[in-house]
C-alpha positions in Angstrom: 66.3 17.9 49.3 64.1 15.5 47.3 64.5 11.9 48.1 64.5 9.4 45.1 61.7 6.8 44.9 64.1 3.8 44.7 65.0 4.2 41.0 64.7 6.6 38.2 64.0 10.2 38.7 62.1 11.7 41.7 58.3 12.0 41.6 57.4 15.5 40.5 55.0 17.7 42.5 51.4 17.7 41.2 51.5 21.4 40.8 54.5 21.1 38.5 52.3 18.9 36.1 49.6 21.6 35.6 49.8 23.5 32.3 50.3 27.2 32.6 47.1 29.2 32.7 46.3 32.0 30.3 46.6 34.7 33.0 50.2 33.8 33.9 49.4 32.2 37.2 51.3 29.1 38.3 49.4 25.9 37.8 46.7 25.7 35.1 43.2 26.0 36.5 41.3 26.9 33.3 39.7 23.5 32.9 39.5 22.4 36.5 36.9 22.9 39.2 38.4 25.3 41.8 37.3 25.9 45.4 37.8 29.5 46.4 39.8 29.5 49.6 39.4 33.2 50.3 35.9 34.3 51.4 35.0 37.4 49.4 33.5 40.3 51.1 30.5 40.5 48.7 28.3 37.3 48.6 27.3 38.1 45.0 30.9 38.3 44.1 31.4 34.8 45.5 28.5 33.4 43.3 29.8 35.2 40.2 33.3 33.8 40.8 32.0 30.3 41.4 29.9 30.3 38.2 32.8 31.8 36.1 35.1 29.0 37.3 32.7 26.1 36.5 32.4 24.7 33.0 29.6 22.4 32.1 29.7 20.3 29.0 26.7 21.0 26.7 24.2 18.2 25.9 24.6 16.7 22.5 22.1 14.6 20.6 24.6 11.9 19.6 24.0 9.2 17.0 22.4 6.0 18.3 24.7 3.6 20.0 26.6 1.3 17.5 25.1 3.3 14.6 27.7 6.1 14.3 29.0 6.2 10.8 26.1 4.1 9.4 23.3 6.6 8.6 21.0 3.9 6.9 21.3 1.6 9.9 20.7 4.5 12.4 17.7 5.7 10.5 16.2 2.2 10.5 16.6 1.9 14.2 15.4 5.4 14.9 12.1 4.7 13.1 11.8 1.3 14.7 12.0 3.0 18.1 8.9 5.0 17.3 6.8 2.1 16.1 7.9 1.3 12.5 8.2 -2.3 11.6 9.8 -3.7 8.4 12.5 -2.6 6.1 13.1 1.0 4.8 14.6 -0.3 1.6 11.5 0.5 -0.5 11.5 4.1 0.8 14.8 5.0 -0.9 14.3 6.3 -4.4 17.5 6.0 -6.5 18.4 7.2 -10.0 21.5 7.8 -12.0 22.8 10.7 -14.1 22.6 8.7 -17.4 26.4 8.7 -17.9 28.6 5.6 -18.5 31.3 4.5 -16.2 33.5 6.0 -14.9 31.3 9.2 -15.0 28.2 7.4 -13.8 26.8 8.9 -10.6 23.8 8.2 -8.3 21.5 10.3 -6.1 18.7 9.4 -3.8 15.6 10.7 -2.0 14.4 9.1 1.3 10.7 9.2 2.0 9.6 8.9 5.6 7.1 6.0 5.8 3.6 6.3 7.4 4.0 6.4 11.1 1.3 6.5 13.8 3.4 6.1 16.9 2.1 2.7 18.0 2.2 2.7 21.8 4.7 5.6 21.9 2.3 8.5 21.6 2.3 11.4 19.2 5.0 12.0 16.6 5.8 15.7 16.5 9.3 15.2 15.0 8.4 12.9 12.2 6.1 13.6 9.2 4.8 10.7 7.2 5.6 10.9 3.5 8.2 13.7 4.0 11.0 13.6 1.4 14.7 14.1 2.1 17.1 14.5 -0.8 20.7 13.2 -0.4 22.9 15.8 1.3 26.5 16.7 1.1 27.6 14.1 3.6 30.6 15.0 5.8 33.7 12.8 5.6 33.2 11.4 9.1 29.5 10.7 8.7 30.0 7.4 6.9 32.5 4.6 7.6 34.0 4.5 4.1 37.1 6.2 2.9 35.8 7.2 -0.5 32.6 9.2 -0.1 33.4 12.1 -2.5 30.4 14.0 -3.8 29.8 15.8 -7.1 27.3 18.7 -6.7 25.6 19.8 -9.9 22.9 22.5 -9.3 21.3 21.4 -6.0 21.8 17.7 -6.5 24.5 15.7 -4.7 25.8 12.8 -6.9 27.8 9.9 -5.5 29.9 7.2 -7.0 27.8 4.3 -5.6 24.1 3.6 -4.8 25.1 2.8 -1.2 26.7 6.2 -0.7 23.7 8.0 -2.2 21.3 6.1 0.1 23.4 6.9 3.2 23.5 10.6 2.2 19.7 10.7 2.0 19.5 9.0 5.4 22.0 11.4 6.9 19.9 14.3 5.7 16.8 12.9 7.3 18.6 12.2 10.6 20.0 15.7 10.7 16.4 17.1 10.4 15.1 14.7 13.0 17.9 15.6 15.4 17.2 19.3 15.0 13.5 18.8 15.7 14.2 16.7 18.8 16.6 19.4 20.2 14.5 22.4 19.2 13.4 24.3 22.4 15.8 22.3 24.6 19.4 22.7 25.8 20.6 19.9 23.5 22.8 20.5 20.5 21.7 18.6 17.3 24.2 16.2 15.7 24.9 17.2 12.0 26.1 14.7 9.4 25.7 16.8 6.3 27.3 20.2 5.4 24.0 21.8 4.7 22.0 23.0 7.7 18.9 20.9 8.6 15.4 22.4 8.7 12.6 22.3 11.2 9.5 21.9 9.0 8.3 21.2 5.5 7.8 25.0 5.1 11.6 25.4 5.5 12.6 22.5 3.3 14.4 23.2 0.1 12.5 22.5 -3.1 13.1 19.0 -4.5 14.7 18.9 -7.9 12.6 17.7 -10.9 12.5 13.9 -11.1 13.5 12.2 -14.3 10.8 10.4 -16.3 9.6 7.1 -14.7 10.9 8.0 -11.2 8.0 8.1 -8.7 8.4 8.8 -5.0 6.5 6.7 -2.3 3.6 8.5 -0.7 -0.2 8.5 -0.2 -1.9 7.8 -3.5 -5.4 7.6 -4.8 -7.1 4.3 -4.6 -7.6 4.3 -8.4 -3.8 4.0 -8.6 -3.8 0.8 -6.6 -2.0 2.1 -3.6 -3.1 2.4 0.0 -2.8 5.7 1.9 -1.9 3.9 5.1 -0.9 0.4 6.0 -3.6 -2.2 6.1 -5.3 -2.7 9.5 -3.6 -6.1 9.9 -0.2 -4.6 9.3 -0.9 -1.7 11.6 -1.9 -4.1 14.3 1.3 -6.1 13.9 3.3 -2.9 14.1 1.4 -1.9 17.2 2.4 -5.1 19.1 6.0 -4.7 17.9 6.0 -1.1 19.2 4.4 -2.2 22.5 7.1 -4.8 23.1 9.8 -2.3 22.2 8.5 0.0 24.9 8.4 -2.9 27.4 12.0 -3.7 26.5 13.1 0.0 27.0 11.3 -0.2 30.4 13.4 -3.2 31.4 10.8 -5.9 30.8 12.2 -9.3 29.5 10.4 -12.2 28.0 11.5 -15.6 26.9 9.0 -15.9 24.1 10.4 -16.1 20.5 10.1 -12.8 18.5 7.6 -14.4 16.1 5.2 -15.1 19.0 5.1 -11.5 20.1 3.0 -10.3 17.2 -0.3 -11.8 16.2 -0.4 -14.4 13.4 -3.1 -15.9 11.2 -4.3 -18.1 14.0 -5.5 -15.0 15.9 -8.3 -14.3 13.3 -11.5 -16.2 12.9 -14.1 -15.5 10.2 -17.4 -17.1 9.1 -20.1 -16.4 6.6 -23.9 -16.4 6.5 -26.6 -15.9 3.8 -28.3 -12.7 5.0 -30.4 -11.9 1.9 -30.8 -12.9 -1.8 -28.6 -15.9 -1.1 -25.6 -13.6 -0.9 -22.9 -14.8 1.5 -21.5 -12.1 3.7 -18.6 -12.4 6.1 -17.7 -11.1 9.6 -14.7 -11.9 11.8 -13.1 -11.5 15.2 -9.5 -10.9 16.4 -8.3 -12.7 19.5 -5.5 -11.0 21.4 -2.8 -13.6 22.0 -1.6 -11.8 25.2 -4.9 -11.2 27.0 -7.5 -13.5 25.3 -9.7 -10.4 24.6 -11.7 -10.6 21.3 -12.5 -7.7 18.9 -15.3 -8.0 16.3 -15.3 -6.4 12.8 -16.0 -2.7 12.8 -17.2 -0.2 10.2 -14.1 0.6 8.1 -13.7 4.3 7.4 -13.9 5.0 3.6 -15.7 1.7 3.0 -19.2 2.9 3.5 -21.7 1.0 1.3 -19.5 -2.1 1.3 -20.8 -3.6 4.5 -24.1 -4.4 6.1 -25.2 -4.2 9.7 -27.1 -7.2 11.1 -27.2 -9.2 14.3 -26.7 -12.7 15.7 -27.9 -14.2 19.0 -25.5 -15.4 21.7 -26.5 -18.7 23.4 -25.2 -18.5 27.0 -25.7 -22.2 27.6 -23.8 -23.3 24.4 -21.5 -20.3 24.4 -22.1 -19.9 20.7 -23.2 -17.2 18.3 -26.4 -18.3 16.5 -27.7 -16.7 13.2 -30.9 -14.8 13.8 -32.6 -16.7 10.9 -32.1 -20.0 12.8 -33.7 -18.6 15.9 -36.6 -17.1 14.0 -37.1 -20.3 11.9 -37.2 -22.5 15.1 -39.6 -20.0 16.7 -37.4 -19.8 19.8 -37.9 -17.1 22.4 -35.5 -14.2 21.7 -35.4 -13.3 25.3 -33.4 -16.5 26.0 -30.6 -15.1 23.9 -28.4 -11.9 23.9 -28.6 -9.9 20.7 -25.2 -9.0 19.3 -24.9 -6.5 16.4 -22.4 -7.5 13.8 -20.9 -5.9 10.7 -20.8 -8.0 7.5 -18.6 -7.7 4.4 -18.7 -9.2 0.9 -15.3 -10.8 1.4 -13.5 -12.6 4.1 -10.4 -10.4 3.7 -12.4 -7.2 4.3 -14.0 -8.7 7.4 -10.6 -9.7 8.9 -9.2 -6.3 8.2 -12.2 -4.7 9.9 -11.6 -6.8 13.0 -7.9 -5.8 13.0 -8.9 -2.2 12.6 -11.3 -2.3 15.5 -8.6 -3.9 17.7 -5.8 -1.4 16.8 -8.2 1.5 17.4 -9.1 0.3 20.9 -5.5 -0.6 21.8 -4.1 2.8 20.7 -6.9 4.4 22.7 -5.9 2.5 25.8 -2.1 3.2 25.4 -2.3 6.9 25.2 -4.5 9.9 26.0 -3.5 11.2 22.6 -6.5 10.6 20.3 -4.7 12.1 17.3 -4.0 8.7 15.8 -5.9 7.9 12.6 -8.9 5.6 13.3 -9.6 2.7 11.0 -13.2 2.2 12.1 -15.9 4.8 12.7 -17.0 3.3 16.1 -15.7 4.9 19.3 -12.9 2.9 20.8 -13.4 1.4 24.2 -11.3 0.3 27.2 -11.4 -2.8 29.3 -13.8 -1.2 31.8 -16.3 0.1 29.2 -16.5 -2.8 26.8 -20.1 -3.1 25.5 -21.9 -5.4 27.9 -23.2 -8.0 25.4 -19.8 -8.2 23.6 -17.9 -8.5 26.9 -19.9 -11.7 27.6 -19.1 -13.0 24.1 -15.4 -12.1 24.5 -15.1 -13.9 27.8 -17.3 -17.0 27.2 -17.7 -17.4 23.5 -16.1 -20.4 21.8 -17.4 -20.2 18.2 -20.1 -19.1 15.8 -22.5 -21.6 14.2 -21.1 -22.1 10.7 -17.5 -21.3 11.6 -14.5 -22.9 13.2 -13.7 -22.7 16.9 -12.1 -19.5 18.0 -8.5 -19.3 19.3 -8.3 -20.0 23.0 -5.7 -18.4 25.2 -5.8 -20.4 28.5 -6.3 -18.1 31.5 -3.1 -19.2 33.2 -1.0 -18.4 30.0 -2.2 -14.9 29.5 0.2 -12.0 30.2 -2.5 -10.2 32.1 -2.8 -13.3 34.4 0.9 -13.8 34.9 1.5 -10.2 35.9 -1.8 -9.7 37.7 -3.0 -6.7 35.6 -6.4 -6.0 34.1 -5.0 -4.4 30.9 -1.6 -5.3 29.3 -0.9 -1.6 29.0 -0.6 -1.5 32.8 2.8 -3.2 32.4 4.1 0.2 31.1 3.0 2.2 34.1 5.6 3.7 36.4 4.7 1.5 39.3 6.4 -1.5 37.6 10.2 -1.3 38.0 11.2 -4.2 35.9 14.9 -3.6 36.2 14.7 -3.7 40.0 12.6 -6.8 39.8 15.1 -8.7 37.7 18.0 -7.5 40.0 16.2 -8.9 43.0 15.7 -12.2 41.2 19.4 -12.4 40.3 
């Protein structure tokens, strides 16, 4: 006899709630973990039985959090996570079919921008300047009810520019997902009906572009385009990538976002008349986190546009003095430290050369991977092997004769001082558990 529970019908037995199994046994056990109560005679039979009764969900490379159904937004965040900074808008190439409304349709090609990885290491899944044509986007890939596509030949045409851009982003994301999952147990996430591809060799041929449509990409200097970002831009992207990695490691800072990347005040330049009354320029970059200074280097591809000369460092005045002034005053050269400098015809080139030298050294310190493109021909150095003469200038120098005072980062305000590290990249090492630190503070 079953006793009622005060009101309503009696509580059923748990076994009565189980769905019937496929083999006719009472109580469904197909999707449940089961403990074998009977000890089999053969130990191998026990292992086989246990494995056959255990189902493990496969790993899936799901879309980024809060980006599902928004391919353009997901693609932007995906590339930001590997060091890209800025907007991807200019990397979408749109054109229309030449028809009038309501037959007007749009298609798009997304071009992967130049990526060097910043502080995140090598980029095996992303190829700079790779092109992705709009795919046949699945209905659930974009949060919009009307995303119908018209396929003519191998081109997917959409009713709006927004749909075409998201279809191109979806195609790129599918390929990136496949490459991340290749050789692992993960299953790639697919947003388009067509299968993604692993490499450029497997990519379908792009359709012929209409007249006047040009895709972004590395171009010849004669066409007025740069193959890579300028050294100043690359340096800003590096710092943005560095702080992104710190954020992922659990590090938190109260500094505003615009103070995390270097600004104009981080650069100092000055000029001298070296020969034939021609004014040449050199510059330094001062790291706003550590106070370290980097001088102009020899920019690759700019051979013949710079000149190598030297200045003297006065240890008492903490200033760089032109060699002409020392020679004219007949001063003893042994009282000074000779510092070799690189000089350019314009201030802009000198500043870019200082940024290039800085980003080369910072990338070298962040990763053992030296596959990054170098902006300067000199060998990068670490904190521990900084050239002796320049190390003294970096630590004690305040200005060069003929130029303004250099930016000063007070010792107590430096990141390296606040966290007691020699190099700011040490903050990313495994011994720093930032999340545990903040939990303890709370």
